[in-house]
N, C-alpha and C positions, 0 to 999 in steps of 0.2 A: 682883905688880905692885909696883914700888918707889916708891910715892907718898911725898912728903916728910912728915915728922912723923906717921907712922902710929903709932897707939897700939900699943905692943909687946904688950899683953895680947891684942889681937885680930888681930895681924898674921899669925900662923901659920894661923889659921882662914881669914882672907881669902885668903891666898896659896894655901891648899889648895883653896878653892872656885874660885879663878881658874884653878888648874892643871887641876882636873877639867873645868871648862868648856872650857878650851883643848884638852884632849885630845879631849873629845866633839865639839867643832866641827871639829877636825882630821880626825876619823874621817868626818865628814859632808862633808869636802872644802872647808871654808871658809877654812882658814889660807892666807895668802899670796895670796889672790885679788886681782886687779887692780881698780882703781876703774872704775865704769861711768859712766852719765850722772847723776852726783850733783850736788847744788847746795845752797845757793848757794856761790860762792867765799867761803871763810872762813878764819880763823886756825886753823892746825892745831897739834896737840900730840903728845907722845910719852908712853910709859909713864914715862919718867924725868922729864919735865916736863909734868905734867897742867895742866888749866885752873884759873885762879884764881876762877872762878865757874861757875855751872851752864850747861853747854852739852853738846850731844849729838853723838856719832859724828864726832869730829874728831881722834882719835888715829890716827896713820899706821902705828904698829908694834905694834898689839894682838897679843899672843901667840896669841890664839884665832882671830881673824878677819883679821888683817893690817891693811889700810887700812880703817878703820871707815866711811869715806865711801861705800864700796861695801857697803851694808847690806841690799840687797834682792837675793835670788837665788831660783832655782827648780831643781827636779830632777824626773825621772820616778820615780814610786813603783814598787816591786816588782822592781827590777833592780839594787839596791845602787849606783845611780849617785850621783855627787857633785853638790852644788849648783853652779850656774854662772849666768852672766849671760844665757845664751840657750839655749833648748831647742827642738828640733823636735818638734811635737805630732802624735800619731797618734790618730785616732778610736777610742774604746773604752778608752783608757788614762787613768790618773789622774796628776796632777802636784801637787807640794807646793811652796808658796810660803813663803819664809823671810824674816823682817824682824828684824834685830838692833837693839837699843837699849842705849845706855850713856851715863850722865851722867858726863862727863869731869872734873868738878870734883875737886880734891884732897880727900882725907879731912879734912884740917885746916880746910877751909872750911865744913864742915857745921855746926859749933857756932855759928858767927857768922851762919848763915843764907845766906851767899853760895853755898854749895855745894848748897843745896836747890832742886830744880826743882819748881815747883807747876803745877797744871793741865796736867800732861804728858799728851799724847794721841797716839795713833797712828791713822792712817787708811790705807786701801789701795784700789786699784782694779785691775781686770783686764779684758782684752778679752772681750767676749761672743761675738764672731764673728771667726774667723781667715780671711784670704784668702791665696792663694798669693803674691800680689804685695806683701804687707805684713808688717811685724813688729808683732805685738800687744804693747802695753806693759803691764807690771805695775808699779804704782807703790807706794811706801811713803813716808809723810810723818809726821814727828814734830814736834809743836809743844809749847811750854812757856812758862812765865813765870819771870822771874828778876830779880835785882838785881845790879849790877856792883860797887857799893861799899856799905859799911856806913853811910857818911855820907849816902847817897842811897837811900832805900827805894822810889823810884819803880819800879814794875814795868815790865819790858821784855818784849817777845815774841820768842821764838826759833823758828826753823823750818829744818829740813833735809829733804832728800828724795833719793831714789835710785830707779833703775829697773832692771828686768830685762825680757827679751823672749821671746815665743813665736813660732815660725814653723811653717808646715805645707806639705806638698806636696798636701794635699787641700783644695780650695776649699770654703768654707762650713762649717768646723768650728765648733761651738758649745762655748764654755767655760762650764761651770756649776759654781757653788759647791756643794760637798758640805756640806749643812746640818750644823751642830754640830761642824765640824772646826777652827774658828778657836780656837786655844788659846794661852795665855801660859805660858812656861816660865821659871822663875827659882828662886832659892834661898829665897824667902819662902813664906808660907802661901797666896799666890795661885797658886802653881805648879799647873799643870794646869787652871786655870779656863777655861771656855769663854767666849769674848768675845761680846758681843751683836752684832747686825747693824749697829750704829752704826759698826763697823769699816769698813764699805763706804760710808760717807757722808763728805761734805766735813768735817763737824765732828769725826768720829772718835770713838774710845772711850778712856776713861781707862786709863792705865798705873798700876802700883803694885807694892809689894813685899809687904806684909802685907794691904793693902787697895787695891782698885782705885779710888782717889780722886784720882789724879794727882800724889801726892807721891813724889819719888824723890831720895834723898840722892846725893852724889857718891861714886864708887869702883866698881870692877869687881864687888864682891860684890852690888851692887844692880842689876847689868845683867841682861839676859835677851833673849829672842827670842819672836816670835810665828810660828806656822805655821798654814796652812790648805790645804785640798785642793781642786783644780779637776778636774772630770771633762770629758774631751774627747768630744763627741758630734757626730754628723753629721746636719745638717738636710737634709730633702728634702721637697718639696711640689710638687703639680701644680695648675695653674689653668686653667680652661676657661670660655670665654664663648660662648654661642650665642644666636640670635635666632629667633623664631617668629611667624607670623601667627595661628595658631590655638591656640597654647599646648601643642601636642602634637608637632608636627613641628619639629625643631630643626636649624638650619644656621648656617653662617658668614655667609651673605648671603641676604637675602630681597628680593623686589620688593613694594612697598607703594604705595598710592595716597594722594594728599593727604587728610589727615583720618583715615587708618587708625591703629589702635593696634597696636603691636608689643610682644611680650613678650621680655624678656631673662632668661636664666638663667646664674648664675655658680656654678660648682662649684670648691671649694678643698679639697684633701685633704692632710693631713699624712702623707706616706709615709716619714718618717724615724723615728728611734728616740728622739726627744726632743720635749718640748713646744715648741710655737711660742707666743710671748707677744705679746699686743696685736695680734691680727690685725685689720687695718683695711682695709675696702673703700672705694675712692674711684672714682666714675664721672666720666668726662669725655666729653662728646658734642658733635658739631658743632651749629651753629645749624640750625634746622629740625626739631629733636627737643625735646620738652618732657616732663619726667617727669610721669607721671599721679599726681595726689594720691591717697594712700591705697593705692597699689598695691604698695608694697615689703613683702616678707615674708621672714623668715629661717627656714630649716629646718636643725635640728641635732638632737643626741641629746636635748636638753631640750625641743625643739619639733618633734616629728616630724610634726605636722599643720600646721606653719607658724604663725608669729606675726607679726602686723603690726608694723612698726617705723616710726620717724620718717622723713619724706621728706627725708633729709639726705645720701643717698648721693652726690648730685651737687653738694653744697655743701661740707660739712666732712668728709664721709666717715663711715662707720659702723664703730664698734669692736665686733667680735664677741667680744672677750675672748681667752682662751688656747685653744689647740687641742691636745688630747692626741695623742700618737703614734698614727697609724692612724685618726684621727677625720676626719669629713667635714662640711663646712658648705656650704649652698646659700643663695643670695639670689636672689629672683625679683622683678622689677619691670617696669612698662610705661612706654612713652613714646608720645606722639602725633606723627604726621608733620604738619608744617605744611601748611595749605591754600594757602599762597602758591605760586603756580605758577612762581615764579622758581626753585624747587627741582626742577622737573621734569627728569628725566634725570640728576639729580645723585646721587652716592653719599654718604650721611651715615654717618660713622664714629662708633662708640661704643667707648671703651676703658675697661677696668676695671683698677685697680692694687690688688693685695693686698700690703700691707706688714706685716712682722712682725719680731720680735726687734730692734726699734729701727732697724736699718739694712739689712734685707733686703727685697726686694720682687720681685714678678713681675707681668707685664702680659699681657693678651690682648684681642682686639677682635672685634666683630661689625659688619656693615654692612647698611644699608638703602638700596636703590636706589629712588628715587621715580619711579614710572611713571604718566604722565598720559594720559588718553584724548584723542585728537585731536578738535578741533571739526569737525563735519560741514561739507562744502563747500556753500554756498548755491546753489540752482538759478539758472541764468542766465536773464535776461529780455531783452526787446528793449531795455530801458533800459541794461542792463549789457553786452549784446552785440548790437548792431543787425545784425550779420552773420549771425545765426541764420537758417536758411532760411525759417522762418515769419515772420520780420520783414521780408522783402523783398516789394515790391508789384508785381513783374514776373510776369505769368502764365507766362512761359517758365521762370523759375526756381522759381515757386511756383504751379503750376496749381491748387492746392487753394483759392486765394483765392476768396471768393464771386463776385466780379465776373468770374472766369475760367471759371465754369461755364456750359455750353450749356443752352438751355431744354429741359426734359424733354418727351417725347411718350409715347404709349401703347406705342410700340415700345421706347423706352429705359427706360420705367418703367411696366409694365402695371398697377402698383398705383395709378396716378393715378386720381382720381374720374372715372367715366364710361367707364373702360377695362375694367370687369369684365363678363363674359358673364352673360346672364340664366339663372338656374337653371331646370330643367325639371320639378321635382316639388314637391309641397307645396301647401297652401292658397293661399299667395301666388302660387304658380306658376299655379294654376287661374285666378285672377283675371286675371293677366297674359295667359294664353292666350285668355281671353274677349275681352280688350281687343284682342288681336292679330287674333282672328277677325272681330271687328266692323270692325276696320280693313280687313281683306281684303274683306269684303262691301261696305263703303262704297266701297272702291277699285274693285270690279267695276262697281257702278252708275255711278260716275263715268266709268269707261272706256266703258261702254255709251253714255252720253249723249254723250260726246265723239265717238265713232265716228258716231253719228247726225247730229250737227251737221256733221261733215266731209263726209258724203255729200250733204247739202243744198247745201253750198257747191259741191261738184263738179257737181251737176245744174244749178245756176244757170249755172255757167260754160259747160256744154255746151248750154244752152237747153232743157233738158228741162222738162216741165210740172211745176210745183209741186204740181198737184192730184193727181198720181199717188202722191204720197208721203203716206202717212197717218201 
């Protein structure tokens, strides 16, 4: 690099380092790459005319990388591919992210302090989920403090950024950082150092040459790059929700009466080859259903017999944590059907949402049909229905009325008193027979006297002598 006023004692070494870096980056496919979605719009410089103070990635003709504004790139590992601004991702493969950094201040500004960048940091972010309809963005951000003039030591803040992209033909691909692969590469003693996870935070992690404390002088010999690896994995999960009246027979829909308790069972299984993070269950149900206090339990590898959990599944949702590949989690809880009969014959829907990996989710539902017993129809009376037959006073239409009945006789009702025949046997019968015999005897005497009197009358009429009759 032909910086102005380069100390001749170190110029050959610096040029050699720059040449080696340029060759290496050219092999990786970085030389001459076009700028991508970089920012902000800023003053640019060249190898021949570097910056008069500390600024980053603003040289447009870097022999190693071309336009430094395009400093974030990515490539597939294992197939000798070159870095580029966009790569199509396939599940099961690994991808390497590259972030270049270079303080563009001229060497002769370092002694005065104008060329020294302090508090220099780098941060990066990558997409955790890739969809077929989107481009997943990988970002790189470099921040630093600097002064523009030696007469004004007020610190200013610098910031530049760039992006690269991932696409996929397989929906729902998960991009996972391969732990321990974030590494800094430079010509100093920090070369090969593994960067902390702060790299993936907004605050970032410190850059450096011999120490990672954020101090970087100007010139190419202090430049370097960071790499880290992403693993592409495919997520897959199944969600099932069922409802039961007895807790043993499960269905999509059940019939329940007002006041009944119904039991819901949620099963969520990780059928993919990667962990699912922050699995959260959230229940939403129609009015007419009320979560039963203390009924919510979780069943998983750590709680095979079930563990009671807070009754928040229908409020804020319940976070079950991470779910390993192949693992299953179940949540069981109860709800009561309202006793308000306005819900009769209505279908009450209950929907569970399982969200995971920050922006993925699945839903399933189960239904309760409220079945109410009909009120019995009250018996009709003459007051409610005077046209009932028994309510009419006409003997023709209602001969059963008391006033329509004929007087009973022994012929029509032999059971009336006095209509019974006298029995012929038994002590009582003997007495009755004696009475009858006496009656017969008395009757005979009476008949005899009557006949005698009749003859007397006849004789008198005929003039017969009374004295003849004795």
